[in-house]
Structure formats: structure tokens, C-alpha cells
VOKETOR-515987 format. One record per atom (N, C-alpha, C): residue in one letter; atom name; x, y, z. Coordinates in steps of 0.2 Angstrom, whole numbers, always signed. Example, Ala and Ser with C-alpha at 12.3 -4.5 7.8 and 13.67 -1.06 7.14 Angstrom:
> a,N,+66,-28,+39
> a,CA,+62,-22,+39
> a,C,+66,-16,+39
> s,N,+64,-11,+35
> s,CA,+68,-5,+36
> s,C,+64,+0,+39
//
This chain:
> x,N,-133,-145,+836
> x,CA,-135,-136,+834
> x,C,-140,-134,+838
> x,N,-141,-129,+843
> x,CA,-146,-128,+846
> x,C,-148,-119,+843
> x,N,-154,-120,+843
> x,CA,-157,-111,+840
> x,C,-160,-111,+847
> x,N,-159,-105,+848
> x,CA,-163,-103,+855
> x,C,-166,-96,+855
> x,N,-172,-92,+855
> x,CA,-175,-87,+856
> x,C,-180,-86,+863
> x,N,-181,-84,+862
> x,CA,-188,-79,+869
> x,C,-195,-83,+866
> x,N,-200,-86,+867
> x,CA,-205,-90,+868
> x,C,-209,-88,+861
> x,N,-210,-79,+860
> x,CA,-215,-79,+855
> x,C,-213,-78,+849
> x,N,-205,-80,+848
> x,CA,-205,-80,+841
> x,C,-199,-86,+841
> x,N,-202,-93,+845
> x,CA,-198,-98,+844
> x,C,-201,-104,+839
> x,N,-207,-103,+838
> x,CA,-211,-109,+833
> x,C,-207,-105,+825
> x,N,-210,-99,+824
> x,CA,-206,-96,+817
> x,C,-200,-95,+816
> x,N,-195,-94,+819
> x,CA,-188,-93,+821
> x,C,-185,-101,+818
> x,N,-188,-109,+823
> x,CA,-186,-114,+820
> x,C,-189,-114,+815
> x,N,-193,-115,+811
> x,CA,-197,-115,+805
> x,C,-190,-113,+800
> x,N,-189,-107,+801
> x,CA,-185,-105,+796
> x,C,-177,-107,+797
> x,N,-175,-109,+802
> x,CA,-169,-111,+802
> x,C,-169,-120,+802
> x,N,-175,-123,+802
> x,CA,-175,-128,+798
> x,C,-176,-128,+790
> x,N,-178,-123,+788
> x,CA,-178,-122,+781
> x,C,-172,-121,+779
> x,N,-167,-117,+782
> x,CA,-160,-114,+780
> x,C,-157,-122,+780
> x,N,-155,-126,+785
> x,CA,-151,-130,+786
> x,C,-153,-136,+783
> x,N,-159,-136,+779
> x,CA,-161,-141,+774
> x,C,-158,-141,+768
> x,N,-159,-133,+768
> x,CA,-157,-132,+760
> x,C,-147,-130,+760
> x,N,-145,-131,+765
> x,CA,-138,-131,+768
> x,C,-135,-140,+767
> x,N,-140,-144,+767
> x,CA,-140,-149,+765
> x,C,-138,-155,+771
> x,N,-141,-151,+776
> x,CA,-140,-155,+784
> x,C,-147,-157,+784
> x,N,-148,-165,+783
> x,CA,-155,-167,+784
> x,C,-158,-169,+791
> x,N,-152,-170,+795
> x,CA,-155,-172,+800
> x,C,-157,-167,+806
> x,N,-158,-161,+802
> x,CA,-160,-154,+807
> x,C,-170,-157,+809
> x,N,-171,-158,+816
> x,CA,-176,-157,+817
> x,C,-179,-153,+823
> x,N,-183,-151,+822
> x,CA,-187,-146,+827
> x,C,-190,-149,+834
> x,N,-188,-147,+839
> x,CA,-189,-149,+845
> x,C,-188,-143,+850
> x,N,-194,-140,+854
> x,CA,-194,-135,+857
> x,C,-192,-138,+864
> x,N,-189,-137,+871
> x,CA,-188,-136,+875
> x,C,-190,-132,+879
> x,N,-195,-130,+884
> x,CA,-198,-123,+886
> x,C,-198,-125,+895
> x,N,-196,-119,+898
> x,CA,-200,-119,+905
> x,C,-203,-112,+906
> x,N,-207,-111,+914
> x,CA,-208,-105,+915
> x,C,-203,-103,+919
> x,N,-201,-97,+920
> x,CA,-196,-94,+924
> x,C,-200,-88,+926
> x,N,-198,-85,+933
> x,CA,-201,-79,+935
> x,C,-196,-71,+932
> x,N,-189,-74,+932
> x,CA,-186,-70,+927
> x,C,-182,-71,+920
> x,N,-181,-68,+916
> x,CA,-176,-69,+909
> x,C,-170,-67,+911
> x,N,-166,-68,+915
> x,CA,-159,-67,+915
> x,C,-156,-72,+913
> x,N,-146,-70,+913
> x,CA,-141,-77,+912
> x,C,-141,-82,+915
> x,N,-143,-81,+923
> x,CA,-142,-87,+927
> x,C,-147,-93,+927
> x,N,-153,-89,+923
> x,CA,-160,-94,+922
> x,C,-155,-98,+915
> x,N,-154,-93,+911
> x,CA,-153,-96,+903
> x,C,-148,-102,+905
> x,N,-141,-102,+908
> x,CA,-137,-105,+909
> x,C,-139,-112,+913
> x,N,-142,-112,+918
> x,CA,-146,-118,+923
> x,C,-148,-122,+917
> x,N,-153,-116,+914
> x,CA,-157,-121,+909
> x,C,-155,-125,+904
> x,N,-149,-122,+900
> x,CA,-146,-125,+897
> x,C,-140,-131,+900
> x,N,-141,-132,+906
> x,CA,-135,-138,+908
> x,C,-140,-142,+911
> x,N,-145,-140,+914
> x,CA,-151,-145,+916
> x,C,-155,-149,+911
> x,N,-158,-144,+906
> x,CA,-162,-146,+902
> x,C,-160,-149,+895
> x,N,-153,-148,+894
> x,CA,-152,-148,+888
> x,C,-145,-150,+887
> x,N,-140,-150,+890
> x,CA,-133,-154,+892
> x,C,-133,-161,+892
> x,N,-137,-160,+900
> x,CA,-138,-166,+904
> x,C,-142,-174,+899
> x,N,-146,-171,+896
> x,CA,-151,-174,+893
> x,C,-150,-176,+883
> x,N,-147,-172,+881
> x,CA,-146,-173,+877
> x,C,-137,-174,+874
> x,N,-134,-171,+877
> x,CA,-129,-170,+876
> x,C,-126,-162,+875
> x,N,-119,-160,+874
> x,CA,-117,-154,+873
> x,C,-118,-155,+865
> x,N,-121,-150,+862
> x,CA,-122,-148,+857
> x,C,-112,-145,+852
> x,N,-116,-144,+847
> x,CA,-108,-141,+844
> x,C,-109,-133,+843
> x,N,-114,-129,+841
> x,CA,-117,-123,+844
> x,C,-124,-123,+846
> x,N,-124,-116,+846
> x,CA,-130,-112,+850
> x,C,-130,-108,+845
> x,N,-138,-106,+842
> x,CA,-140,-100,+839
> x,C,-144,-97,+844
> x,N,-143,-91,+843
> x,CA,-148,-86,+846
> x,C,-147,-78,+845
> x,N,-151,-77,+850
> x,CA,-152,-68,+846
> x,C,-146,-63,+849
> x,N,-147,-58,+851
> x,CA,-142,-55,+853
> x,C,-147,-51,+860
> x,N,-150,-56,+864
> x,CA,-155,-53,+868
> x,C,-150,-54,+875
> x,N,-150,-50,+880
> x,CA,-144,-48,+886
> x,C,-143,-55,+891
> x,N,-150,-61,+889
> x,CA,-150,-67,+895
> x,C,-146,-71,+887
> x,N,-143,-70,+883
> x,CA,-139,-74,+879
> x,C,-131,-70,+877
> x,N,-133,-66,+877
> x,CA,-127,-64,+874
> x,C,-122,-61,+882
> x,N,-120,-62,+886
> x,CA,-119,-60,+891
> x,C,-110,-65,+895
> x,N,-107,-63,+899
> x,CA,-102,-65,+901
> x,C,-102,-71,+905
> x,N,-107,-73,+907
> x,CA,-111,-81,+911
> x,C,-112,-85,+905
> x,N,-114,-85,+898
> x,CA,-116,-88,+894
> x,C,-109,-88,+890
> x,N,-105,-84,+888
> x,CA,-99,-84,+885
> x,C,-94,-89,+891
> x,N,-94,-89,+896
> x,CA,-89,-94,+900
> x,C,-91,-99,+899
> x,N,-99,-101,+901
> x,CA,-101,-110,+900
> x,C,-99,-111,+892
> x,N,-102,-107,+888
> x,CA,-100,-110,+880
> x,C,-94,-111,+878
> x,N,-85,-106,+881
> x,CA,-83,-107,+882
> x,C,-81,-114,+885
> x,N,-82,-117,+892
> x,CA,-81,-121,+893
> x,C,-80,-127,+892
> x,N,-88,-129,+889
> x,CA,-91,-135,+885
> x,C,-89,-134,+877
> x,N,-84,-129,+876
> x,CA,-83,-127,+867
> x,C,-90,-126,+862
> x,N,-95,-124,+864
> x,CA,-101,-124,+861
> x,C,-98,-116,+855
> x,N,-99,-116,+851
> x,CA,-99,-111,+847
> x,C,-105,-107,+845
> x,N,-105,-100,+850
> x,CA,-110,-98,+849
> x,C,-111,-91,+845
> x,N,-118,-94,+839
> x,CA,-118,-91,+834
> x,C,-125,-86,+834
> x,N,-125,-79,+833
> x,CA,-129,-73,+833
> x,C,-134,-73,+827
> x,N,-140,-74,+828
> x,CA,-144,-72,+823
> x,C,-147,-68,+823
> x,N,-150,-62,+818
> x,CA,-153,-54,+816
> x,C,-160,-57,+820
> x,N,-162,-53,+824
> x,CA,-169,-53,+825
> x,C,-175,-53,+820
> x,N,-179,-59,+817
> x,CA,-185,-56,+814
> x,C,-191,-51,+816
> x,N,-190,-47,+810
> x,CA,-193,-41,+811
> x,C,-198,-42,+803
> x,N,-204,-44,+802
> x,CA,-208,-43,+796
> x,C,-209,-35,+794
//
């Protein structure tokens, strides 16, 4: 399972997800952050990042957890996730 977010909230969201999955009985969930610097934050950049930095290096995940950002929730992302049979789960944004 991959959890995605924008860089500002990555550490906090991954900690929460780690706790959530630990409570659900999944003991093999580890926190690992992959990040790159980009000029734009759009669907094409995210899809290329997933294909070249995640799928090729670590294999195709069973699920992708993201917020409802337009760079995650769009036709290009939906198409690639459908192609690789990855379930897309939407998480609500954290607002303290």
C-alpha cells in the first residue's frame, strides 16, 4: 500500500497511517518517503513519478492512498491505476 500526499504533510500523514495500519493488524507497514523536486505539480508529473520511481523499483502496490488533490484525482491517474490494477483510496485531509 502506498500513501501519497504533498510534501508539507507527508511525515504527519505517514505517522497516522502507520498507527492506523498497526492497529488494523498489518505489521509489515513501514514508513518510507520517496520525493523529487518538480517545477509543476500536475497529473503527468505524478504519473511519471509513480511509474519510474515506485512501480519499477518496488513493484506495483495493491492500493494507493491519497488526498483529493487534482494531481492525484484525475483521468490520467485513474487510467494508470486501472491499467496496473491498483485500488485508489481517498483519505480526508488533516486539518488540526
